[in-house]
MARGUBA-192241 format. One record per atom (N, C-alpha, C): residue in three letters; x, y, z. Coordinates in steps of 0.2 Angstrom, whole numbers, plus 5000, padded with zeros to 4 digits. Each point is the difference from the previous one (the first is absolute). Layout:
<recs>
ALAXYZ/...
</recs>
This chain:
<recs>
MET599755215886/MET500249964999/MET500349955004/SER499749954998/SER500249935005/SER500549964999/HIS500449985006/HIS500549974998/HIS499949925002/GLY500349934997/GLY499749955003/GLY500849964997/VAL499849945003/VAL500549955000/VAL499949944994/ALA500450014996/ALA499949934995/ALA500249935004/VAL499349975000/VAL500249935001/VAL500049964995/SER500449945000/SER500249944996/SER499549965002/THR499549974994/THR499549955000/THR500349924998/GLU500650004998/GLU500449934997/GLU500049955009/VAL499749944998/VAL500049955005/VAL500649954999/VAL500349995005/VAL500549965002/VAL499949935002/GLN500149944998/GLN499949945000/GLN500549975003/ILE500049965007/ILE500649975003/ILE499849945001/SER500549934999/SER499849944999/SER500249975006/LEU499749975004/LEU500249985005/LEU500049904999/GLN500349985001/GLN500149935001/GLN500349975007/ARG499749945001/ARG500049965006/ARG500649944998/HIS500550005006/HIS500649965000/HIS499749945004/ARG500049934998/ARG499849955003/ARG500749975004/ARG499849975006/ARG500649995003/ARG500249944997/PRO500649975000/PRO500349924997/PRO499649955003/THR499650005007/THR499949935003/THR499250025000/GLU499750064997/GLU499149994999/GLU500049984992/ARG499449955001/ARG499749954995/ARG499450044999/ARG499950014993/ARG499450034997/ARG499649944998/TRP499350015001/TRP499449954999/TRP499750044994/PRO499849964995/PRO499650024994/PRO499350035001/ALA499750055000/ALA499250005002/ALA499550004995/LYS500549984993/LYS499349984995/LYS499849935001/THR499450004995/THR499849925000/THR500449964995/TRP500249975000/TRP500349944997/TRP499649964996/LEU500249964996/LEU499649944995/LEU500549955000/LEU499749945000/LEU500649965001/LEU500450004994/PRO500550005001/PRO500649994994/PRO499749924995/GLY500050024993/GLY499949974995/GLY499449975000/PHE499350025003/PHE499649995000/PHE499550075000/SER499750014993/SER499750074999/SER499349995005/TRP499949944998/TRP499250005003/TRP500049995008/GLY500650005004/GLY500050005006/GLY499750055004/PRO499649995005/PRO499750055006/PRO500550045002/PRO499950075002/PRO500450035004/PRO500249985005/TRP500749995001/TRP500349995008/TRP500350045001/GLN499950035007/GLN500250065004/GLN500449965004/TRP500850015001/TRP500449965002/TRP500350035007/GLN499949975005/GLN500250045006/GLN500749945003/PRO500350045004/PRO500449965004/PRO499749975005/LYS500449935001/LYS499649955005/LYS500350015007/ILE499650045005/ILE500350015006/ILE500149955006/TRP500349985002/TRP500049925006/TRP499750035006/GLN499549985002/GLN499950025007/GLN499949935004/PRO500350005005/PRO500049945005/PRO499249995002/GLN499849945001/GLN499449975003/GLN500149955003/ALA499549995004/ALA499849965005/ALA499949934996/ARG500449955001/ARG499849954996/ARG499949925005/ARG499549994999/ARG500149915004/ARG500449954998/PRO500249985005/PRO500749955000/PRO499749944994/THR500550004996/THR499949954995/THR500149905003/SER499549984998/SER500049935002/SER500449954999/SER500249945002/SER500649984997/SER500149945005/LEU500249934998/LEU500049955005/LEU500450005006/ARG499949985004/ARG500350035008/ARG500049915003/ARG500549995003/ARG500149945002/ARG500150015008/VAL499749965004/VAL500050025006/VAL500249925004/HIS500750015004/HIS500349935001/HIS499549985008/LEU499949955001/LEU499549965005/LEU500649975003/GLN500050015007/GLN500449955005/GLN499549925002/ASP500249954998/ASP499749945003/ASP500049985006/LEU499550015003/LEU500249975008/LEU499849925001/GLY500349964998/GLY499849935004/GLY499449984994/ASP499850024994/ASP499549994997/ASP499350045001/LEU500150035008/LEU499350015001/LEU499950095000/GLN500550024999/GLN499750084999/GLN500750034996/TYR499850044996/TYR500350054994/TYR500050065001/ILE500650045003/ILE500150065002/ILE500450044994/ALA499750075000/ALA500250054995/ALA500150065005/GLU500550034997/GLU500450075003/GLU499650084998/VAL499750025004/VAL499550074999/VAL500350055005/SER500350054997/SER500150065004/SER499350045001/ILE500050035005/ILE499450065001/ILE500450055004/GLY499750064998/GLY500250075004/GLY500450044997/SER500350065003/SER500450024996/SER500849995002/SER500049965007/SER500649975002/SER500349954996/SER499549974995/SER500249954996/SER500149935003/SER499750005006/SER500049935004/SER499849944998/THR500249945000/THR500049944995/THR499749965004/PHE499449964998/PHE499549965005/PHE499949934995/ARG500249955005/ARG499649924997/ARG499349995000/LEU499950004993/LEU499249985001/LEU499849964996/ILE499549965002/ILE499849954995/ILE499550024995/LEU500049984994/LEU499750024994/LEU499449955001/ASP499450034999/ASP499449955003/ASP499550034996/THR499749944994/THR499550014996/THR499350005003/GLY500049965006/GLY499550005004/GLY499650045004/SER500350065001/SER499950075002/SER500350064996/SER499550065003/SER500250064995/SER500250055005/ASP500249995007/ASP500250065001/ASP500850005003/LEU500450065001/LEU500649995002/LEU500150035007/TRP500449955002/TRP500150035009/TRP500849985002/VAL500250035004/VAL500749995004/VAL500050015007/SER500449985003/SER500049995006/SER500150075004/GLY499850025004/GLY500250055003/GLY500550015003/GLU500449945003/GLU500650005002/GLU500650024997/GLN499749994991/GLN500649994997/GLN500050074995/PHE499450034999/PHE499850074996/PHE499850065007/ILE500350034999/ILE499950075007/ILE499850044994/PRO499350035001/PRO499750074995/PRO500450055002/SER500250015006/SER500350075001/SER500450014996/LEU500549954999/LEU500850004996/LEU499950004994/SER499150014996/SER500150014993/SER499750064999/ASP500450044997/ASP499750084997/ASP499450004995/THR499949934997/THR499550024995/THR499349965003/TRP500249985006/TRP499349975004/TRP499350045001/THR499650004997/THR499350025001/THR499649955004/PRO499750025006/PRO499549955003/PRO499450024998/LEU499649945002/LEU499350014997/LEU499550025007/PRO500050015005/PRO499750015005/PRO499049965001/GLN499950054994/GLN499249974999/GLN499949924999/ALA500549974998/ALA500049924999/ALA499849965007/GLY500550025006/GLY500050005006/GLY500549925000/LEU499849965005/LEU500349935001/LEU499749964994/VAL500549964997/VAL499649954994/VAL500449935002/LYS499549975000/LYS500349915001/LYS499849974994/LEU500749965000/LEU500049944993/LEU499949945003/ASP499549974997/ASP500049935002/ASP500449944995/TYR500349965001/TYR500349964997/TYR499749925002/GLY500249954997/GLY499849925001/GLY500449995007/GLN500650025002/GLN500349975004/GLN500150055008/GLY499950084998/GLY500050055005/GLY499750054997/GLU500250075002/GLU499850064999/GLU500450045003/VAL500150084997/VAL500350055000/VAL499550055003/GLU500150055002/GLU499850075002/GLU500550055000/GLY499850064999/GLY500450074999/GLY499850064996/ILE500250054999/ILE499950064998/ILE500149994992/VAL499750054997/VAL500050014991/VAL500350074999/GLY500449994996/GLY500350064995/GLY500149994994/VAL500550054997/VAL500250004992/VAL500750025000/ASP500549954997/ASP500650025000/ASP500249964992/LYS500550024999/LYS500349984994/LYS500449915002/ALA499649974994/ALA500349935002/ALA500249994993/CYS500849965000/CYS500249984994/CYS500249914999/LEU499849984997/LEU500149925000/LEU500650004996/LEU500549975004/LEU500750004995/LEU500049944996/ALA500250034994/ALA499949954994/ALA500650024996/LYS500249974996/LYS500650024996/LYS499549994992/PRO500450054995/PRO500650055000/PRO499650065006/VAL499450025001/VAL499850065002/VAL499449985004/PRO500050035008/PRO499549975004/PRO499350024998/LEU499449985002/LEU499450034999/LEU499850045005/CYS499850085000/CYS500150035007/CYS499150044998/VAL499649985005/VAL499550035002/VAL499750055005/GLU499650035000/GLU499850045006/GLU499349955002/GLN500249975007/GLN499849955001/GLN499650025008/GLU499349974999/GLU499750005008/GLU500049935004/PHE500550015005/PHE500149945004/PHE500050005007/LEU500049945002/LEU499849995008/LEU500649985004/VAL500250065007/VAL500549985003/VAL499749965007/ALA500249935000/ALA499849975004/ALA500350015006/LYS499650015005/LYS500150015007/LYS499849945005/GLN499749954997/GLN499949945003/GLN499849954997/VAL500449934999/VAL499949964997/VAL500149935005/SER499349964997/SER499949945005/SER499949944994/ASP500349955002/ASP500249944997/ASP500250004993/LEU500550055001/LEU500549994994/LEU500750015002/SER500549974998/SER500850005002/SER500450044996/LEU500250075001/LEU500350044997/LEU500749985000/ASN500249935001/ASN500750005000/ASN500350004993/THR499749984994/THR500250004995/THR499750044996/PHE499650045000/PHE499850064996/PHE499750065005/ASP499950064995/ASP499850075005/ASP499350014998/GLY499749964994/GLY499450034999/GLY499749974994/ILE499550014997/ILE499749954994/ILE499850084995/LEU500149984993/LEU499850044995/LEU499549944996/GLY499350055002/GLY499649964996/GLY499950024992/LEU500149954996/LEU499850014993/LEU499449964998/GLY499550015003/GLY499449974999/GLY499650074996/LEU499349995000/LEU499550044994/LEU499650045007/PRO499850064998/PRO499750055003/PRO499649985005/GLY499749934999/GLY499349995006/GLY500249985005/LEU500749984999/LEU500449985008/LEU500350065004/SER499950054998/SER500450055001/SER499750055007/HIS500350035005/HIS499750035004/HIS500350084999/ALA500450014997/ALA500250074995/ALA499650034995/ASN500050055000/ASN499750054993/ASN500349974995/GLN500649984999/GLN500549994993/GLN500449935003/ASP499949944997/ASP500649955002/ASP500550014995/PHE500549965000/PHE500750014997/PHE499949974992/VAL499749975000/VAL499949984992/VAL499650054997/GLN499550045001/GLN499850074999/GLN500550054999/SER500450005005/SER500550055000/SER500450004995/LEU500249944998/LEU500549984994/LEU499550034993/ALA499549995000/ALA499650004995/ALA500050084998/ARG500050045006/ARG499850074999/ARG500750034999/SER500549965002/SER500650044999/SER500649984994/TYR499649974996/TYR500549964994/TYR499550014996/ARG500250014992/ARG499750014995/ARG499649934997/GLU500549955001/GLU499649934997/GLU499849995006/VAL499349955000/VAL499749965004/VAL500649955002/GLN500149995007/GLN500449955002/GLN499749945003/CYS500449964997/CYS499849925003/CYS500649985005/PHE500049945002/PHE500549975002/PHE500049925002/SER500549985001/SER500049934998/SER500449975006/PHE499949955002/PHE500649965005/PHE500349934997/SER500650005002/SER500549934996/SER500149985006/LEU499649965007/LEU500349985007/LEU500349924999/ASN500649995003/ASN500449944999/ASN500249985007/ARG500249955001/ARG500249975005/ARG500950045002/GLU500149995006/GLU500650045003/GLU500549984995/ASP500249954997/ASP500549994995/ASP500250034993/SER499350064999/SER500050034994/SER499750065002/LYS500250054995/LYS499650065002/LYS499450014998/SER499650055005/SER499450015000/SER499950084998/PHE499650024996/PHE499850084999/PHE499450014998/ALA499950085000/ALA499350014997/ALA500250064995/LEU499650004996/LEU500150054993/LEU499450055000/PHE500250054999/PHE499350064999/PHE500150044994/GLY499650014996/GLY500150034992/GLY499450004999/PRO500150014993/PRO499449994994/PRO499749944999/CYS499449984999/CYS499749954999/CYS500349944996/ALA500150034992/ALA500149974996/ALA501049995001/LYS500350035003/LYS500749965001/LYS500049955005/LEU499650015006/LEU500049955004/LEU499749944997/LEU499550004996/LEU499749944996/LEU500749974996/ARG500250034996/ARG500549984997/ARG500749965005/LYS500250045004/LYS500249965006/LYS500049945003/ALA499349995001/ALA499749945004/ALA500049974994/ALA499850004994/ALA500349944996/ALA500549974997/LYS500550055000/LYS500649995000/LYS500449945006/GLU499850025005/GLU500349975007/GLU499549935002/THR499550004996/THR499649935000/THR500049954994/HIS500250044995/HIS500249974993/HIS499149974998/LEU499650055003/LEU499450004999/LEU499650054996/PRO500049994993/PRO499750064995/PRO499350045004/GLU499950074999/GLU499650045003/GLU499349954999/GLU499849994994/GLU499349984998/GLU499949945005/GLN500449965002/GLN499849945003/GLN500150015009/ALA500150065002/ALA500050015007/ALA499250015001/ALA499750005005/ALA499450005004/ALA499950085002/LEU499650034994/LEU499850075004/LEU499249995001/LEU500050015008/LEU499549995005/LEU499950095002/SER499250005001/SER499850055002/SER499950025007/VAL500250055003/VAL499949995006/VAL499150025005/GLN499949975003/GLN499449975003/GLN499850055005/ARG499350035002/ARG499850045005/ARG499749955004/LEU500250015006/LEU499849955005/LEU499350035003/PHE499649974999/PHE499250025003/PHE499850074998/GLY500250034994/GLY499950054995/GLY500450075004/PHE500249995003/PHE500550045005/PHE500550044994/ALA500550045000/ALA500650014997/ALA500549955001/ARG500350024994/ARG500649944998/ARG500450025006/GLY500249945004/GLY500650025005/GLY500349945000/TRP499949955000/TRP500649934998/TRP500149994993/TRP500649975000/TRP500149984993/TRP499649944999/LEU499349995000/LEU499749955001/LEU499849974992/VAL499949954997/VAL500049964994/VAL499749935002/SER499749974995/SER499749954998/SER500449954996/LEU500049925005/LEU500549964997/LEU499549945002/ALA500349954995/ALA499849945001/ALA500449965004/ILE500249955004/ILE500349985005/ILE499849935000/SER500549955000/SER499849924999/SER500649975004/CYS499949935000/CYS500449955005/CYS499749934997/ASP500449984998/ASP499849914997/ASP499749965005/GLY500450035006/GLY499749955006/GLY500449945000/THR499949955005/THR500349935000/THR499849944998/ARG500249974995/ARG499749934997/ARG500049955006/ILE499449964997/ILE500149955006/ILE500549934997/TRP500350014995/TRP500549964999/TRP500650054999/GLN500449995005/GLN500650065001/GLN500749974997/GLY500049964995/GLY500649974998/GLY500450024995/PRO500149974994/PRO500049945002/PRO500649975004/ASP499849945006/ASP500449975003/ASP499949934998/MET500349974996/MET500149934998/MET500049955005/TYR500350015007/TYR500049965004/TYR499349995005/SER499650065000/SER499350005003/SER499649984995/ILE500150004994/ILE499649964995/ILE499949935002/CYS500849984998/CYS500049924999/CYS499849985006/GLY500250025007/GLY499849975008/GLY499250004999/LEU499650044996/LEU499450005001/LEU499849954996/GLU500149994995/GLU499949954995/GLU500049945002/VAL500849985003/VAL499949935004/VAL499849985004/ALA499850075006/ALA499549985006/ALA499349994998/ALA499950034994/ALA499149994998/ALA500149914998/LEU500650004995/LEU499849934998/LEU500049945004/LEU500550015007/LEU500049945004/LEU499350005004/LEU499850075003/LEU499350015002/LEU499549974996/LEU500050004995/LEU499549994996/LEU499949924998/SER500849974999/SER500049934999/SER499849965005/LEU500050025006/LEU499749965007/LEU499349995000/TYR499750054995/TYR499349995002/TYR499649984993/PRO499649935002/PRO499849964992/PRO499350025001/GLY499650045002/GLY499550025000/GLY499549965004/ARG499450035002/ARG499549985004/ARG499549954996/ARG500149935004/ARG499649964995/ARG499449995001/SER499549994996/SER499150005001/SER499849935000/SER499549995002/SER499749924999/SER499450024997/ARG499950044997/ARG499350024995/ARG500049984993/GLY499649964997/GLY500049994994/GLY500649954997/GLN499949984995/GLN500449954995/GLN500850044999/SER500050054998/SER500550044998/SER500550005007/SER499850015005/SER500550015006/SER500349935001/ASP499749954999/ASP500249915000/ASP500649994995/CYS499950044995/CYS500349994994/CYS500750055002/ARG499950055002/ARG500650065002/ARG500449965005/LYS499649975005/LYS500549955004/LYS500449964998/ARG499749974994/ARG500349925000/ARG500750044995/VAL499950054995/VAL500550044998/VAL500550035004/CYS499750035005/CYS500650035005/CYS500549945002/ASN499449965003/ASN500649935004/ASN500349964995/ALA500050004994/ALA500349984994/ALA500850044998/CYS499850065001/CYS500550064999/CYS500150045004/PHE500049995007/PHE500050075003/PHE500550055000/ALA500649975001/ALA500550064997/ALA499950044994/LEU499749974993/LEU500050024994/LEU499550075002/CYS499549965003/CYS499550055000/CYS500050055004/SER500549995007/SER500050065005/SER500550064994/PHE500549964997/PHE500450064997/PHE499750044995/PHE499549984996/PHE499650014996/PHE499650085002/GLN499749985007/GLN499550035002/GLN500450075004/ALA500549985003/ALA500650035002/ALA500350084994/LEU500149964994/LEU500350044995/LEU499350054998/VAL499449975000/VAL499550044997/VAL499950065005/LEU500150005007/LEU499850035005/LEU500650065000/MET500749974998/MET500650045002/MET500050064994/LEU499749984992/LEU499950034995/LEU499650055002/LEU499449985003/LEU499550055003/LEU500250075002/LEU500549985006/LEU500250035004/LEU500650054997/ILE500449984996/ILE500450024996/ILE499650084995/ALA499549964997/ALA499550054996/ALA499850055005/LEU499949995006/LEU499750055005/LEU500550055002/LEU500749985002/LEU500550045000/LEU500150054994/VAL500049954993/VAL500250054995/VAL499450064999/LEU499549995002/LEU499450055001/LEU500150055004/LEU500350005006/LEU500250055005/LEU500650025000/ALA500349974996/ALA500750054999/ALA500250064997/PRO499350024995/PRO500150074998/PRO499550035004/MET499649995005/MET499650035004/MET500550065005/VAL499650055001/VAL500450045005/VAL499650035006/VAL500050005005/VAL499850025006/VAL500350075003/ASN499450035003/ASN500450065003/ASN500250064994/ALA499749994995/ALA500350054995/ALA499650075001/PHE500550064999/PHE499850064999/PHE499950034994/GLN499450054999/GLN500050044994/GLN499650055002/SER500050054998/SER499750065002/SER500450074996/LYS499550054997/LYS500150064998/LYS499850055006/VAL500650025003/VAL500050045007/VAL500350084998/LEU499850045005/LEU500450075001/LEU500850015004/VAL500550014998/VAL500550015002/VAL500350064999/ALA500350035006/ALA500450055000/ALA500850005001/LEU500350024994/LEU500849995000/LEU500250065006/ASP500549985004/ASP500150035007/ASP500849985002/THR500450044997/THR500850025002/THR500149985007/GLY499450035004/GLY500350015008/GLY500049945003/THR499549944996/THR499949945003/THR500449944998/SER500449965005/SER500349964997/SER499849924999/LEU499350015002/LEU499849924999/LEU499550014994/ILE499649955000/ILE499349994995/ILE499449995005/VAL499850065002/VAL499249985004/VAL499649984997/ILE499449945002/ILE499749984997/ILE499450005004/PRO499350025000/PRO499650025003/PRO499849935005/THR499550015004/THR499949945004/THR499649964996/GLU499650014997/GLU499549974996/GLU500249954995/ASN500850024998/ASN500349974995/ASN500649965002/PHE500350015006/PHE500549995003/PHE500049925000/GLN499649975003/GLN500049935002/GLN500049964992/GLN499750024996/GLN499949964993/GLN500550004996/VAL500450065000/VAL500650014998/VAL500549975003/ALA500150015006/ALA500549945004/ALA500049935000/ASP499549974999/ASP499749934999/ASP500449984991/ALA499850044997/ALA500150004994/ALA500849994998/MET500250055004/MET500950024999/MET500349935003/PHE499649995007/PHE500649955004/PHE499849935001/GLY499349984999/GLY499649945001/GLY500149985007/LEU500149945001/LEU500149965005/LEU500550055005/ARG500550024997/ARG500750025006/ARG499750075001/LEU499450034999/LEU499850065003/LEU499949985008/ARG499649955001/ARG499849965007/ARG500749985003/ASP500549964999/ASP500549995004/ASP500650034999/SER500150044995/SER500750055001/SER499950084999/CYS499550035001/CYS499950064999/CYS499550035007/VAL500150055001/VAL499550045005/VAL499950075000/LEU499550035002/LEU500050074999/LEU500150045006/SER500550054999/SER500250035005/SER500050084999/ASN499550025005/ASN500250084998/ASN499550024993/SER499449954997/SER499950004995/SER500549994992/GLU500649985004/GLU500649984994/GLU499849935000/LEU500049964995/LEU500149934999/LEU500949985000/LEU500249975003/LEU500649975003/LEU499949934999/CYS500549974995/CYS500149934997/CYS500649985001/ALA500049955001/ALA500849954999/ALA500150014993/CYS501050015000/CYS500150034996/CYS500049944992/GLU500049935001/GLU500049954996/GLU499550014998/VAL499350025001/VAL499349994998/VAL500150044994/ALA500450054998/ALA500050064994/ALA500249944993/ALA500249965002/ALA500249964994/ALA499449954997/GLU499549995005/GLU499349964998/GLU499550044999/ALA500050065002/ALA499550044998/ALA499850024994/LYS499350034998/LYS499950024993/LYS500150074999/ALA500150034994/ALA500150084997/ALA499350025000/LEU500050075004/LEU499450054998/LEU500150014994/ASP499550024995/ASP500150034993/ASP499550065000/PHE500450054997/PHE499650054999/PHE500050024993/HIS499350014997/HIS499850004994/HIS500050084997/LEU500550034997/LEU500050064997/LEU500050004995/GLY499350004997/GLY500150014993/GLY499849934996/ASP500550014995/ASP500249934995/ASP500649975005/VAL500450045005/VAL500649965003/VAL499849975007/ARG500349965002/ARG499949985007/ARG500750015003/LEU499850025007/LEU500749995005/LEU499849965005/SER500549955000/SER500049955004/SER500649995007/LEU499650025005/LEU500350025008/LEU500149945004/HIS500649974999/HIS500149935002/HIS500350015009/PRO499749955003/PRO500350015007/PRO500850005001/LEU500449984996/LEU500650005001/LEU500250074999/GLN499750054995/GLN500350065001/GLN499650065004/MET499549965006/MET499650055004/MET500249975007/PHE500449944999/PHE500249995010/PHE500550025000/ALA500250035008/ALA500650055001/ALA500049965008/ASN500849985002/ASN500249985005/ASN499850045007/VAL499949985005/VAL499950045004/VAL500350005009/ASN500549944997/ASN500449985005/ASN499849985007/ALA499449964999/ALA499649975006/ALA499849934998/GLU499749985005/GLU499749924999/GLU499449995001/ILE499649964996/ILE499349985000/ILE499849955002/LEU499549995004/LEU499849915001/LEU500649975002/GLY500250005005/GLY500649975001/GLY500750034997/ASP500449944997/ASP500750024999/ASP500050024991/GLN499450014997/GLN500050044992/GLN500250064999/PRO500450024997/PRO500250084998/PRO499450024998/ALA499950075002/ALA499450034998/ALA500250054994/CYS499550024996/CYS500050054996/CYS499450044999/ARG500050054998/ARG499550064999/ARG499849974993/SER499249984999/SER499849984995/SER499850044993/GLY500050085004/GLY499950054996/GLY499150034998/LEU499649965005/LEU499450015000/LEU499750025007/ALA499550045000/ALA499850015007/ALA499350044999/THR499549995005/THR499350015000/THR499850055003/GLN499450044998/GLN499850075005/GLN499250004996/ASP499750045005/ASP499250004999/ASP500150064994/LEU500049984995/LEU500150064994/LEU499449964995/ARG499750064994/ARG499749994994/ARG500449994994/PHE500650005001/PHE500449994994/PHE500849995001/TRP500349974997/TRP500549965000/TRP500650064999/ILE500649995005/ILE500650064998/ILE500649965000/LEU500250014992/LEU500649974998/LEU500650045002/GLY500549975004/GLY500550055003/GLY500749964995/ASP500550035005/ASP500649984995/ASP500349944999/VAL499649925003/VAL500049964998/VAL499849994993/PHE499450034997/PHE499950004994/PHE500350044995/LEU500050075003/LEU500350064996/LEU500849974999/ARG500549975002/ARG500649974999/ARG500149974992/GLN499449984999/GLN499749964995/GLN499850024993/ALA500150075000/ALA499650044996/ALA500350075001/VAL500050034994/VAL500250074998/VAL499250055000/VAL499850045004/VAL499350035000/VAL500150065000/VAL499850034993/VAL499950094998/VAL499350025003/HIS500050055006/HIS499550035000/HIS500050084998/ASP499350004996/ASP499750074997/ASP499550025003/PRO500250085005/PRO499650025003/PRO499250014996/ARG500049994994/ARG499450024997/ARG499549935002/GLY500349955003/GLY499649955001/GLY500149944998/ASN500549984996/ASN500249954998/ASN500649975002/VAL500049914999/VAL500649985003/VAL500449944996/SER500550004997/SER500249964996/SER500749955003/ILE499849945000/ILE500349955003/ILE500549954996/PHE500650015000/PHE500449964995/PHE500349945005/PRO499849944999/PRO500149955004/PRO500849984997/ARG500449985004/ARG500849974999/ARG500049944997/GLU499549955003/GLU500049934998/GLU499249984998/THR500150004994/THR499049974998/THR500049925000/SER499349985001/SER499949944997/SER500549954994/ARG500250054996/ARG500549984995/ARG500749955002/SER500150035005/SER500649975004/SER499949975007/PRO499649955001/PRO499849995007/PRO500749975004/LEU499850015006/LEU500449975005/LEU500049935000/PRO500649985002/PRO500049915001/PRO499750005006/VAL499649965001/VAL499649985006/VAL500349935002/THR500450005007/THR499949935002/THR499549965004/THR500049934997/THR499549965001/THR500149975006/ALA499749995004/ALA500049965006/ALA499949935001/ALA500349955002/ALA499749935000/ALA499450005006/VAL499549964998/VAL499449995003/VAL500249985007/PRO499950025005/PRO500149965006/PRO499749955003/ALA500249965004/ALA499749945001/ALA499350005003/SER499950075003/SER499550005005/SER499450024995/THR500250014993/THR499450014996/THR499649944997/TRP500449945000/TRP499749944997/TRP499949965007/THR500150015006/THR499849965004/THR499349995002/PRO499650075000/PRO499349985000/PRO499849974995/VAL500350004996/VAL499549964992/VAL500149925000/LEU500749985003/LEU500049955001/LEU499749975006/LEU499850035005/LEU499749975006/LEU499150014997/MET499850044995/MET499349984999/MET500049964994/LEU500749974997/LEU499949944997/LEU499949945003/ALA500550005007/ALA499949935004/ALA499649995004/LEU499750055002/LEU499449995006/LEU499449974997/PRO499750014996/PRO499549964995/PRO500149934998/LEU500650004998/LEU500349944997/LEU500149955006/ALA500350015005/ALA500249975006/ALA499249985003/ALA499550054999/ALA499349985003/ALA499749944995/ALA500050014994/ALA499949954995/ALA500249935002/ARG500750015000/ARG500449935001/ARG499849975006/SER499750045006/SER499949965006/SER499349985000/ARG499650034996/ARG499449975000/ARG500049944994/GLU500549994995/GLU500049944996/GLU500349945005/ASP500450035005/ASP500349945003/ASP499549975005/GLY499550055003/GLY499549985006/GLY499549944995/GLU499950024992/GLU499449974998/GLU500349934998/LEU500850004999/LEU500349924999/LEU500049975004/GLU500150025006/GLU500049975008/GLU499449975001/GLN499450044998/GLN499349995003/GLN499949934995/ARG500150014993/ARG499949934994/ARG500549945004/LEU500550015001/LEU500549945003/LEU499749965006/LEU499850055005/LEU499649985006/LEU499349964998/ALA499550024995/ALA499649974998/ALA500149924997/THR500650004995/THR500249954997/THR500149925005/
</recs>
């Protein structure tokens, strides 16, 4: 007989429930439909999780204060290296390299300095001198407001500087295009790669009594700012394309412009005293000339009898006719222009140059057109720069720059600057704002750039906003005609008349002796 244990087959179910913490958030895992739209697509709703991402700096309008040194140089402050040392650099659109004096910047004191020994010694040649030194990469910040413009930039530490005075600045920051750069990447390219929007820049240069500054930022904002400053609509500004010089890459901010100068007129008045004096002198001289008598034919005998009968009246009418002919000749000569200049040329916009540099082949013609006869008796060429007596500015002609539909007139009164010296005796000397050099294009320096706001677009465009256009021309002081102008004319009239009168006297004396 077997014994067994009875086992119950009843199953006991125990319920387990999870209790959520008060701070725990439960997200629905099912598919939701857009509320109120039965046709809406399934929408798997998930919470948005913020993840930090590396963002490029947002571009904004940034203002760089420029210190004006005698209307010759415009200086900005730039910090370089980990020590954030500040240097005074010239912002130069005529070059594309950044360099700083080795006496001011010591690479070993910067933790972020990276030398480039494979580059070796690099030499940069400028118009008035040259620099030579080593190349490296470091952080460079152009001190602007409200936020500095900082980039990783390749630049040169100058160990040797020739024919350049570093008394007023520590180096040069080139803002030209890549064609002039000795580095792998120039400062303008670094800005374009470091900031979201394409960076344009503009210069507003003034004389020492006003503030000068440079603006960096989006091109559209800079164009609106320039239009507001010059009161010239954007559509009237001159939009010019940057030219390539002899097929090379763009380097200079080189554009094509038409330049003209009206030249000096033969009739430089009106000076009423000179006009009246000339007419009276002509009347007196011509009234003494009765005309050469002829002994041929009956008409000459008749003329002789008439002239003997009314000699005074005949001489008066003869002089009147000749004087009217002289006045007609002067009226025809009055609008005539001599030594005028007009040509379409290539010009480079260069903030690193103080003057307007004209190629040798054009300089003499431009100087003759602007200064006329005063060029020879009141101006001299000193170290390729034209110096003139300060009083010449009021008499000289304006140099006109044709910018599309508008014209910028640059008068010598705006160009001349006193140099505290004397020229050609005891006359106070002034810089004329003009210089000459053996180049194939013009260089428009600060003398021109102070009369306009120029917006530079690295994509290859330049927009020029003149401060004053031809709609409001500058008053030009009219100079009186000097006596030396009319002396040769009077002599030319007097000599043939005196000779004719002498011949008449000789013939009359011979007839009296024969009688």
